[in-house]
C-alpha positions as CSV (number, residue, x, y, z in Angstrom):
1,M,-0.8,20.1,9.2
2,K,0.4,17.2,10.9
3,F,1.5,13.5,9.3
4,L,2.5,10.6,9.2
5,Y,4.4,9.0,6.0
6,K,6.8,6.1,4.4
7,K,8.5,6.6,1.7
8,F,9.7,3.2,-0.7
9,Q,10.3,2.4,-4.3
10,A,7.6,0.1,-5.7
11,K,6.7,-1.4,-8.8
12,K,3.1,-1.5,-10.9
13,K,0.5,-3.7,-9.5
14,E,2.4,-4.2,-6.5
15,I,-0.2,-3.5,-3.4
16,V,0.4,-1.2,-0.4
17,E,-1.8,-1.8,2.4
18,V,-2.2,0.6,5.0
19,M,-3.3,0.2,8.6
20,I,-4.7,2.8,10.3
21,D,-6.5,2.8,13.9
22,R,-9.0,5.7,13.5
23,P,-10.8,7.4,10.2
24,T,-8.4,9.5,8.2
25,K,-7.1,11.0,5.3
26,V,-4.9,8.5,3.5
27,R,-2.7,9.8,0.8
28,F,-0.8,7.9,-1.8
29,M,1.5,10.2,-4.3
30,T,5.0,10.1,-6.2
31,A,8.2,11.8,-4.9
32,V,7.4,15.2,-6.8
33,D,4.0,15.5,-5.2
34,F,5.0,14.5,-1.8
35,K,7.7,17.5,-2.4
36,R,4.6,19.9,-3.7
37,Y,2.2,18.3,-0.6
38,K,5.2,19.4,2.4
39,N,5.5,23.0,0.7
40,G,1.8,23.7,0.8
41,R,1.7,23.4,-2.9
42,S,-1.0,21.9,-5.1
43,F,-0.3,18.5,-5.8
44,N,-2.0,15.1,-7.1
45,F,-2.7,12.2,-5.2
46,F,-4.7,8.8,-4.9
47,G,-6.7,7.9,-1.8
48,G,-8.8,10.0,0.4
49,T,-11.1,9.7,3.8
50,F,-11.0,6.1,5.3
51,E,-13.4,4.8,8.3
52,G,-11.6,1.2,7.7
53,S,-8.8,0.0,9.6
54,L,-7.3,-1.8,6.2
55,V,-6.8,0.9,2.9
56,R,-5.1,-1.3,0.3
57,F,-4.1,0.5,-2.8
58,V,-3.2,-1.2,-5.8
59,L,0.4,0.9,-7.3
60,P,-0.9,2.3,-11.3
61,Y,2.9,2.5,-12.3
62,D,6.3,2.1,-11.1
63,S,7.9,5.0,-9.0
64,V,9.1,6.6,-5.6
65,W,5.7,6.2,-3.8
66,H,4.9,8.2,-0.2
67,V,2.2,7.1,2.0
68,V,0.9,9.9,3.8
69,V,-1.2,9.6,6.7
70,E,-2.9,12.9,7.9
71,K,-2.9,13.0,11.7
72,G,-5.7,16.1,11.7
73,S,-5.6,19.7,11.2
74,H,-2.3,22.2,12.4
75,Y,-4.8,23.3,15.1
76,K,-6.7,20.1,16.0
77,P,-4.3,17.3,16.0
78,M,-5.2,13.8,16.6
79,E,-3.7,11.2,17.9
80,L,-2.9,7.9,15.8
81,S,-1.0,5.0,14.5
82,A,-0.2,4.1,11.1
83,Q,1.5,0.4,9.6
84,C,2.2,0.6,6.2
85,R,3.8,-2.8,3.8
86,V,4.1,-3.4,0.7
87,L,2.9,-6.6,-0.6
88,P,3.1,-8.6,-4.2
89,P,0.6,-8.4,-7.0
90,D,-2.5,-10.4,-6.4
91,R,-5.0,-10.0,-9.3
92,Q,-7.8,-10.7,-6.8
93,A,-6.8,-7.4,-4.7
94,L,-8.7,-4.4,-5.7
95,S,-8.0,-0.7,-3.7
96,S,-10.0,0.4,-1.4
97,V,-12.6,3.2,-2.3
98,A,-12.1,6.6,-0.2
99,L,-15.9,7.9,1.7
100,D,-15.1,11.3,-0.2
101,A,-14.2,9.6,-3.8
102,P,-16.6,10.6,-6.5
103,A,-19.8,8.8,-7.0
104,H,-18.5,6.9,-10.6
105,V,-15.2,5.9,-8.8
106,R,-17.7,3.9,-6.4
107,E,-19.9,2.8,-8.6
108,A,-17.1,1.4,-10.8
109,E,-15.5,-0.2,-7.5
110,Q,-18.8,-2.2,-6.9
111,Q,-19.0,-3.3,-10.4
112,A,-15.5,-4.8,-10.0
113,Q,-16.6,-6.5,-6.8
114,I,-19.6,-8.3,-8.3
115,L,-17.8,-9.5,-11.6
116,M,-15.0,-11.0,-9.1
117,D,-17.8,-12.5,-7.0
118,N,-19.1,-14.1,-10.2
119,E,-15.7,-15.3,-11.1
120,E,-15.5,-17.2,-7.7
121,A,-18.8,-18.8,-7.9
122,P,-18.8,-22.4,-8.4
123,M,-19.9,-23.8,-12.1
124,Q,-23.5,-25.7,-12.1
125,D,-23.9,-29.0,-13.2
126,Q,-26.4,-28.9,-16.2
127,G,-27.3,-32.6,-16.2
C-alpha cells in the first residue's frame, strides 16, 4: 500500500483541510489507528473516497491526528500530490462527505446544509 500522510496535534472543532489533485481515498485517524493501518490490521477512520480537490474535516475531539491520502494499491500505484493544513474552528464549516459514505450520512449532510442556507437568508420585511 502506498500513501502520503501528515501527523499533527489538534483540538476539537479545528478543521483539517486537504487539497488533492485527483480522486482518491482520504482518511482521518488517530495515532493508534494509524499504527494499526500501517501494520495491516483493522482500524477505524473518518473519510473515504473523494472526487473534489478540497476535502474538509471538522475534528470531533482533541488528539494526535494523521491524515492519510492513498496513492492507489501496491500493484497499481498512482502519482498524486496533496497538501494539508489545520484551520481554526469555524461554526459555518461542515465536513466534506465521501462518495462512499452511507446514505444516512449523505442525507444528514444535505439537511445540515439546508439549515445553514436558511440561517444566512435575509429577513423579509412584513410591513
